[in-house]
Structure formats: structure tokens, C-alpha cells
N, C-alpha and C positions, 0 to 999 in steps of 0.2 A: 707315505712317508712324510713325517712332519719335520721341518727344519726350523729350529728355534734359536740356533747359535749357542746353545748350552753345551756343556761337556758332560756326557752321560755318567762318567765315573765320579763326578763331583755332585752328588745328590743334594748336598746341603747348600749349594750355591744358587741364589736367585738372580736371574738375568734382569738387569736394569736397562731401559732403553738408551741410556747414555753410554753404556759400555760398548767397546769395540765389537764384541761378538754380536750384539744386537744390531749394530750398524751394518755389519757384514751380512747377516741374515736378511735384514730389510733390503739391502742393495740387491741381493740375490733375488728376492721376491719381486722387486720392482723390475729388474731386468727380465725375469721370466714373464711378467705380465706384458711388458713392452714387445716381446718377441713371441707372444702367444704360446709360450711353453716350448718353442723351437730353439732353444739355446742350450748348448752343451759346454760345460766347464771341464777343461782338461787339467787334471791335477798332477800331471807327470812333470813336475818342475825339473827334475834331474834329466829327463830325456830331452827336454826342450833347451835347457840352458847350460848343461854340464856335459863334458866329454864322456864317451862311453867308458864305463868302468868306475865312475866316481861314486856310484851308490854304495858300493862295498867300502870304499875309502871313507865315506862319510860315517858309515856304521862303525868302522874300526876306530876312527878318531873319537867318536862318542864313547866307545869302550875305554880308550886311553884317558879321556876326560873324567870318566866316572870310576875308574879303577882305584883311584886314591880317594881317601876320605875328604881330602881338601882339593876340590876341582881347580881352585886358583893356582895351585902348584903345577898342575898338568895342562893348564890352558894354552900356554905358549907351545908346548909339545904337540897338542892336538891341532892348533892352528898351522903350525909348520908342516905337519903331516898332510893336511888338506892342501895347503899351498904348493908343496913340492909335487904331490901327485897330480894336482890340476895342471901344473906346468908340464910335467912329463907326458900326461895323457893328451894334452893339446898339441904336443909336438913342438913346443917352443924351446 
């Protein structure tokens, strides 16, 4: 598997070394070489930092955000949905 920091769906995009994606890919390669390939990245952000049940709330809030042709008009509603559910699920 080759990691180059590119986005596969965007085939017309060329990755420049100055771009953030290239920086991230290079940082990953450097870390892998420092730890002789014995380094695991856990990409389960929601499981580490969010209360149980937030993943579906995040999906629902994105649906709210994208349901209207003008996301700016639904932005506050989506933010409020995430904030309210986060507070409820944290038990505060």
C-alpha cells in the first residue's frame, strides 16, 4: 500500500510538497521509519474523544447541514444539534 497524502477521488489534483496532505504523509513516513514500522495510528476519533452515541449524531447533523441548498442557513441548527447531544450524552 502506498500512502502519498492524495485524495483518490480527485484524480486531477497534483500533490505539492508544500501542501498539508504532503506534510501529513511525510510525517507518517518519518514516524514509521523511527519506530521500524511498529507504529499503529488509531483513527477512531469519536471513540476516543466523544461520548458513546455521538457518531450517529454527527451523521444526523451533517444531514441537517446539507439538506438545504444553503448550508449557511442550517449551520446554527447543526451546531446546536451536536452541542445539545454532546451535553446530554456526557451526562452534564
